N, C-alpha and C positions, 0 to 999 in steps of 0.2 A: 264237543270239546274244542278249545281254541287251537290256533295254529302254533305248532312248535317252531320257534325261531332258533337260528343258529347262534353259537357262541359269539361270533364277530358282531352280531347285531346288538349284543348286550355289553360288549367290552368297555364301552365308554362309561358304564356305571360301576365299574369294578372297585372304585375307591370309596364308595359310600358304605355306611354301616347302619342304614335306616331300617327300622323294624316296624311292621304292622302287627298289632296284637289283637287276636279275636278271642271271644269268651274269656275276657281278661280277669274277671272276678276282682279280688282285692289286690291283684298285681304282683303276687309273689314271683311268678315266672318273669315278669317284666323287670322287677327290681334286680333279680339275679343276672339277667341278660345285660342290664345297664352296668352292673358291677364288673361284668366281663369286658365291657368296652363298647357295647352296642348302643344305639340311639333309638329308643322307642318313641315313634312320632305320633302314634294314635292308638287308643284302646277301644274296645267295643264290648258291650254287654247288654243283656236284656233286663237283668235284675236291678231294680231301682236303687237299692242300698249299695250295691257294688259301684254303680255309676256315680252316686254321691261320694263314695269313698275316693274314687279316682279323681273326681273334680276337687275334692277337699285337699288333695295332695298335689294339685296344680297340673294335672295331666289332661291332655286333649282327648276327648271321648266322643264316640258316635254311639248314642243310645238307641237301642231297638232290637227287634227280633231279626237275627241274621238271615232268616228265610225271606225277609222283606227288604233286605239291603242289597243294593247293586254294588259290585266291586268298584265301579267308577266313582261312587260316592267317597270311598276311602281315599282314592287317588286324588280326587278334587280337593278334599279337606287337608291333604298333606302337601299338595303341589308336586307329587311324584308322578312318574309316567310308567306305562307298562314296561316290565323288565328291569325297572330301576331299583325297587326295594331289595335290600340285602337279604331279608328274612321275613317270613310270615310265621307267627307262632300261635298256638292255641290248644285248648283241650275241650272238645265238644262234650257236653254233659255226659257223665259216665254212668248214671244210675242203671241204664239198661244192661250194662256189661258187668255189673258188680258180681263178685263171687258169692255174695250173701243173698239169701232169699231167691225169688224167682228170677231166672236169667232169661229175659225176653228177647235179647238181641235186637234185630231190626223189626221185630213185631211191635216194639214200643216206638211210637212216633218220634221220641227224642233220639232214637238210634239213627234217624236219618240225618241228623244235624252234621254228621261228619261229611255228608255229601255236599253240604253248603261250604264247609271248610275247603273241600276239594274244588268246588266251583270258584272260590276266591283265588286259589292257587292257579287254576286254569286260565283265568282272565288276567291276573296281575303279573304272573310269571316271575316270582321272586327267585333270586339265585339259590336260596336255601329255604327250607321250611322245617319247623319243629312241631310235631303233634304229640301231646302227652295224654295219657288216660289211665284208668285202672288196669291192672294186669289181666283182669278177666276178659278184656277185649280180644286177647290172643286165642281164646277158645270159645268165645260167644257164638252160638250157632245162628245160622241164617234162618229166616222164616221157613217153617216146614210146609211143603206143598205135597199133598197126598200123591202117591205114585200114579194113580189113574188120571190125575189132573195135570201132570207135568208135561211141559212142552220142551223137548230136548234141544230145540233151537233157541230157547231162551235161557242163557246161562245163569240168570238171577234165580231161577227156580231149582237149580241143582244144589244139593246139600253141600255145605262147606261152612266156613267161619266168616264172621264179619271182617276179620283181618285179611282173609283172602280177597274180598271185594275191594278193600282199601288199597292193598298193594297192587291189585290189577288196575285200578283207576289211575294210580300214580304212574304205573308203567305205561299206560296209554298216553299220559302227558309227557312221557320221556324223562321222568325223574328217576334217578338212581336212589335207592333207599337202603337204610340200615336201621334195624330195630332190635329191641330187647327190653328186658325188665331190669331196672336199676333200683337199688336200695339206697335211699338218701343217706343212711348212716355211713356209707362208704365214701361220702363226699363232704364230710365235716359237719353234717347235720346231726344234732343231738336227738335223733329219732329214727326208729325203724319205720320206713315207709317205702313200700315197693310201688313203683310207677312204670307203666309201659311208656317207652319213648321211641318215636319214629322220626328220623332225620332224613331229609331228602335233598338231593343236589340236582339242579337243572342242567348243569354243564358237565355231568359225569365226573365230578371231582372225587377224590379219595376220602370220602366221609367215614367217620367212625364214631362210636359212642364213647363218651368220656371215660378215661381210665380212672379207676378208684384212687383216691388220695389218702384215705384213712382206713385203718385196719384194727381188728380186735386185738391183735398182738403186734407191737412194733417197738423197737429199741428206743425210739424217740417219742416221748409222750405227745409231742406236737402232732404226730401223725396217727395217734390212736383214736378210736371212736370217742366222740364227745359225750359227756354225761349230762344228765339233767342238772346236776349241781353246778356245772360250769356256766349255765345260762340263767338260772332262776334263784340261786341261793340267796342273793341279796334282796329278793322280794318276799322272803319268808313271812315277815310280819307287816308287809305292805300289800295287802291283797287287792287294793284299788277296786275297780269294777269287777264284780264276781257274781256268778250264778249261785243259787242256794240249793241245798239238799234238804229233803224232808227230815223231820225229827226221827221218823222210823228208820230211814236209811242211814242217818248219822249214828243211830244207836248201834247198828251192826258194824258200820265202817270203823268205829272207834276200836273195835276188837281186832282189826286187821293190821298186821305189822307192815313196815316199809317194804315195798316190793312184793307184797302179797295180794291175795284176792279171796273170794268166797271160800276156797278150799282151806284157808287158814282159820276160819271160824271154828268154835267148838262144835263137835259132831252133832250134839243135840240141838244146836242152834241153826245149823245149815238148812234143814227142811223148812223152818219158819222163815228164815231170811230170804230164801230163794223162791218160795211160793211154788207156783205151777212150773217154773223153769227147772225145779229140782229133778223132775223126772224126764225132762226133755233131752234130746240128743245134743251133740256138739260139745266143744270144749268149754264154752261159757267163760273164757278167761277174763272178759271185761266186767263181770259181775263183782261189785264191791272191790274194785281194783284200786290199790294205792301204789303210786309210783315210787321208784327207788331213786334216791339222789345219785347213786353211784353207777347207774346204768343209763343207756339211752332211753328215751321215752318210747312207749308204744306209739303206734300211729295216732296222731291227733285227729279226732273225729269232729263232727259238726256240733256236738253238744257234749259237755263233760259230765252231765248229770243224768243221762239216761241209764236205766238200771243195767242194761247189757253192755254199755260202753263207758263206764264210769272212769273219770280221770281225776282221782283224788290227789291232793298235795302229799308229798312224801312224809311230812311231819305234822302238818296242820289238818284239822278236821273240817276241810272244805274242798270244793273242787278247785282245779287250777283257775286262776283269774284270767281275764281277757289279756292282760299284759304278759302273763306267764305263757299263755297259749301263743301269743305273737312272738315271744322270745324263742320258743321251741321251734317255730316255723321260720325264725331268723329275720323277722321284719325289724326294721329300725325302730328304736324307741319313740322317735318323733313321727312315726307313721300314724295318720289319723284314720280311724275306722268310724263309719257313721251308721246310724240306725239304732235299733234296740239292742240290748245286751245279747239276746238270742241271735240277732242278725250278725253281730260282730263275731260271735263264736263260729257261726256258719261260714262267714267269709274267710276267716282264718283257717278253719278246718278243711275247706275245699281248696285251699291254695297249694301251689307247688312250693316246697321249701326253697328258700332263696339260695342256699348253698348248692343244691342240686341244679337249679337253674343256671347259676353262675358257671358250674362245671360244663354244662351243655353249651353255654355260650362260648366259653373258652375253647372247647373242642371244635366248634364250627369256625371260629376265628383262626385257629391253628390250621385248619384245612384251607381257608381262604388265603392265608399268608404263606402257605406251604412250609410251615415251621414245625410240623408235628413229628417228623421222622428224621433220625440221624442215619444217613446213608453210610454203609460200610462195604468194603470189598470182601472181607472175610467175617464169618460169624463163628467165633470160637466158643467152646464150652456149651454145646447145643443142649445137653441134658439139663445143665444148671439153668440156662436161660429159659428153657421150656417150663421148668418148675416155677420160676419167678413169674412168667407169663400167666400160668395157671392161677397163681396166688392173687394177682392183681385183677383177675376176672371174677372175684368173689361176688360182686354186685351186678355182673352183667354177663353171666355165662350162657345167655340165650341169644347172643348176637347173631344177626343174620343180615346178609347183604343181598339185595335184588337188583 
């Protein structure tokens, strides 16, 4: 790992707000950080359709496999120096840590990509970093090594979680970290979407995860959870680019009311509609799922037409369109997505919601500007204030600082 430099060596860079984005995808995280006031100077991705999308929207991109990219390339392309970037952000591919299916952790080669993210932090030494992922990363197990083959002198062979390794590596680099699971709906996003967020500070600053801004119950409607209606109702009869459902699936879907799923089908129809999934375990909530206009959307997935993760329009017998998908993820209407229709859905479904990203950016800026805390000499009404504090931690009750 690189040499840890002292605060004084970086102080000349403290006025810049430049961001290097890794694993950028369709740039949902980047758009949100820009809305917060940061300057994303370069993005990076391996996926050709994502790279074309970034370029179509006028962004500077380094295309390629991060395992083959040297950090100096990013600095050279931006004119930045070691220690100068305000922040590096990114979400290493999350499939190995998903809570669905087999959880291979770092047995899966893609699980090692977080080490390349750490490699970039180690060399470039940004003031802050933001790493996001699926919540399953918090409990994803390390590669299992049989007891008889373990070497106690090698800590990587001890049982633990992927998160343990990540935190240990950042600790070696001298970064203070805070992490937790945030639900995007608590930050003005019209969607339930839980994401793991890890924020790091090179200079031991008082970092924190963003405080929720929206709530299921609030006396001011402006601060209540946002509904699907609030973002896509005007597109009801303007489906634009849209995937299609088979006639067979549409036949059953037409029987499902707004906000319902397969459980709302007639009892004698359910076994036919569900097929082999009828006797399988799990909640199966995504089968024949029709969204409700008056609730936040379920988590937007990479395809709205898969049988187990259907995202049907609240009133129309079709899946959500590409534009509706983008609205729920809070992309600007003028954002250009490139590639096939399937590629566009995948890019949008994999993105960080813009509102959540903006909240993260504002939290980091508040730390940098030392504007996050109101200092008081006395703290009155302790019980009352503790109840308020508990209430605002609805979306982040797993905060931890290292």
